[in-house]
VOBA-1610 file (N, C-alpha, C; in pm, whole numbers, padded with zeros to 5 digits, always signed):
BEGIN
Unk+00082-00120+00000Unk+00000+00000+00000Unk+00087+00126+00000Unk+00205+00114+00060Unk+00296+00229+00064Unk+00340+00266-00077Unk+00360+00165-00162Unk+00401+00189-00299Unk+00291+00261-00377Unk+00167+00224-00353Unk+00054+00291-00419Unk+00049+00438-00378Unk+00071+00466-00252Unk+00073+00604-00204Unk+00187+00681-00271Unk+00303+00617-00282Unk+00417+00680-00348Unk+00383+00714-00493Unk+00321+00619-00564Unk+00284+00643-00704Unk+00185+00758-00717Unk+00087+00762-00628Unk-00012+00870-00632Unk+00053+01005-00606Unk+00146+01009-00510Unk+00218+01135-00482Unk+00300+01180-00602Unk+00365+01086-00668Unk+00445+01120-00785Unk+00356+01171-00899Unk+00242+01107-00917Unk+00150+01153-01021Unk+00095+01291-00990Unk+00070+01318-00863Unk+00023+01450-00824Unk+00129+01556-00859Unk+00254+01525-00829Unk+00363+01617-00859Unk+00375+01639-01010Unk+00367+01532-01086Unk+00380+01543-01231Unk+00261+01615-01293Unk+00143+01600-01234Unk+00028+01673-01284Unk+00040+01824-01258Unk+00108+01860-01150Unk+00137+02001-01126Unk+00225+02055-01238Unk+00321+01974-01279Unk+00408+02016-01390Unk+00326+02037-01516Unk+00230+01949-01541Unk+00143+01965-01658Unk+00064+02095-01651Unk+00017+02131-01532Unk-00057+02256-01516Unk+00033+02376-01545Unk+00156+02369-01493Unk+00251+02477-01522Unk+00282+02484-01671Unk+00288+02369-01736Unk+00315+02368-01879Unk+00203+02436-01957Unk+00079+02409-01918Unk-00035+02473-01984Unk-00030+02625-01966Unk+00005+02669-01846Unk+00018+02812-01822Unk+00135+02870-01900Unk+00243+02792-01911Unk+00362+02835-01984Unk+00328+02859-02131Unk+00253+02769-02190Unk+00217+02780-02331Unk+00129+02903-02355Unk+00042+02934-02260Unk-00049+03047-02280Unk+00008+03180-02231Unk+00123+03177-02165Unk+00182+03301-02113Unk+00231+03388-02228Unk+00213+03516-02212Unk+00252+03612-02316Unk+00388+03675-02285Unk+00411+03708-02159Unk+00535+03774-02120Unk+00648+03672-02107Unk+00765+03715-02150Unk+00881+03628-02139Unk+00918+03603-01993Unk+00896+03703-01907Unk+00927+03686-01765Unk+00835+03581-01701Unk+00708+03580-01742Unk+00615+03479-01691Unk+00656+03339-01737Unk+00697+03331-01863Unk+00740+03201-01915Unk+00862+03150-01840Unk+00955+03240-01812Unk+01076+03199-01741Unk+01042+03153-01599Unk+00951+03226-01534Unk+00908+03188-01399Unk+00845+03048-01399Unk+00755+03024-01494Unk+00686+02895-01502Unk+00784+02783-01537Unk+00879+02813-01621Unk+00980+02713-01656Unk+01063+02675-01533Unk+01098+02772-01453Unk+01172+02744-01331Unk+01089+02663-01232Unk+00961+02693-01224Unk+00872+02614-01137Unk+00869+02468-01181Unk+00861+02447-01311Unk+00859+02312-01364Unk+00991+02241-01334Unk+01102+02309-01354Unk+01233+02250-01328Unk+01247+02214-01180Unk+01193+02297-01094Unk+01199+02270-00950Unk+01125+02142-00914Unk+01016+02113-00983Unk+00935+01996-00953Unk+00989+01867-01014Unk+01081+01879-01109Unk+01138+01759-01168Unk+01217+01681-01065Unk+01205+01548-01073Unk+01282+01459-00988Unk+01409+01420-01064Unk+01496+01350-00997Unk+01621+01309-01061Unk+01593+01225-01185Unk+01657+01259-01295Unk+01639+01187-01420Unk+01524+01236-01505Unk+01447+01331-01456Unk+01336+01385-01532Unk+01377+01521-01591Unk+01326+01546-01710Unk+01347+01676-01771Unk+01232+01704-01868Unk+01245+01812-01943Unk+01137+01851-02032Unk+01115+01750-02144Unk+01217+01675-02178Unk+01205+01582-02291Unk+01142+01449-02254Unk+01142+01412-02125Unk+01094+01278-02093Unk+00984+01271-01987Unk+00940+01383-01932Unk+00846+01371-01821Unk+00707+01324-01864Unk+00671+01341-01990Unk+00542+01287-02036Unk+00546+01134-02033Unk+00660+01077-02071Unk+00676+00932-02065Unk+00677+00884-01920Unk+00737+00962-01832Unk+00741+00926-01690Unk+00599+00921-01634Unk+00516+01015-01673Unk+00376+01017-01629Unk+00307+00888-01674Unk+00326+00852-01799Unk+00263+00729-01850Unk+00313+00606-01775Unk+00442+00603-01745Unk+00498+00491-01671Unk+00438+00480-01531Unk+00427+00593-01461Unk+00368+00591-01327Unk+00221+00551-01332Unk+00147+00601-01431Unk+00006+00565-01442Unk-00010+00415-01468Unk+00075+00361-01552Unk+00070+00218-01581Unk+00105+00135-01457Unk+00208+00179-01384Unk+00247+00107-01262Unk+00136+00112-01158Unk+00071+00227-01144Unk-00039+00240-01049Unk-00156+00149-01088Unk-00188+00147-01216Unk-00296+00061-01264Unk-00265-00086-01239Unk-00142-00125-01267Unk-00102-00265-01244Unk-00111-00300-01096Unk-00064-00211-01011Unk-00067-00237-00866Unk-00211-00246-00817Unk-00298-00157-00866Unk-00438-00162-00825Unk-00505-00290-00873Unk-00468-00337-00991Unk-00523-00464-01042Unk-00483-00580-00951Unk-00357-00581-00908Unk-00309-00687-00820Unk-00383-00682-00686Unk-00400-00563-00632Unk-00470-00547-00504Unk-00614-00595-00516Unk-00682-00556-00624Unk-00820-00599-00644Unk-00830-00751-00659Unk-00733-00810-00728Unk-00732-00956-00744Unk-00715-01024-00609Unk-00629-00969-00525Unk-00609-01026-00392Unk-00735-01016-00306Unk-00804-00902-00314Unk-00929-00887-00239Unk-01033-00989-00286Unk-01038-01015-00415Unk-01132-01115-00467Unk-01096-01254-00416Unk-00966-01283-00411Unk-00923-01412-00358Unk-00958-01426-00211Unk-00946-01319-00136Unk-00984-01320+00006Unk-01131-01352+00020Unk-01214-01290-00063Unk-01357-01317-00058Unk-01389-01462-00089Unk-01320-01519-00189Unk-01341-01659-00224Unk-01301-01749-00108Unk-01190-01719-00046Unk-01142-01800+00068Unk-01241-01791+00183Unk-01295-01673+00209Unk-01393-01657+00317Unk-01518-01739+00288Unk-01562-01742+00161Unk-01679-01821+00125Unk-01653-01970+00142Unk-01534-02013+00104Unk-01500-02155+00118Unk-01484-02197+00264Unk-01440-02106+00345Unk-01420-02133+00488Unk-01554-02157+00558Unk-01657-02086+00517Unk-01788-02098+00579Unk-01860-02213+00524
//
């Protein structure tokens, strides 16, 4: 469960970067663009940059989905075991 929380936190951080990117694209002043670019750079984790963070988002989303599928499968197995026990 700790890993799922970690993935959700990372996705939240990366989604903030996406919001800053949207503001960056619509910004008119060069000073605003520079400010938003610095905000995005501040939120990048080690190994992330402007060229690969979209792929990182997809990777985290896939990992979260896989982990949730495993958790759901385990809960279903627990239910089956409880039914068999009774």
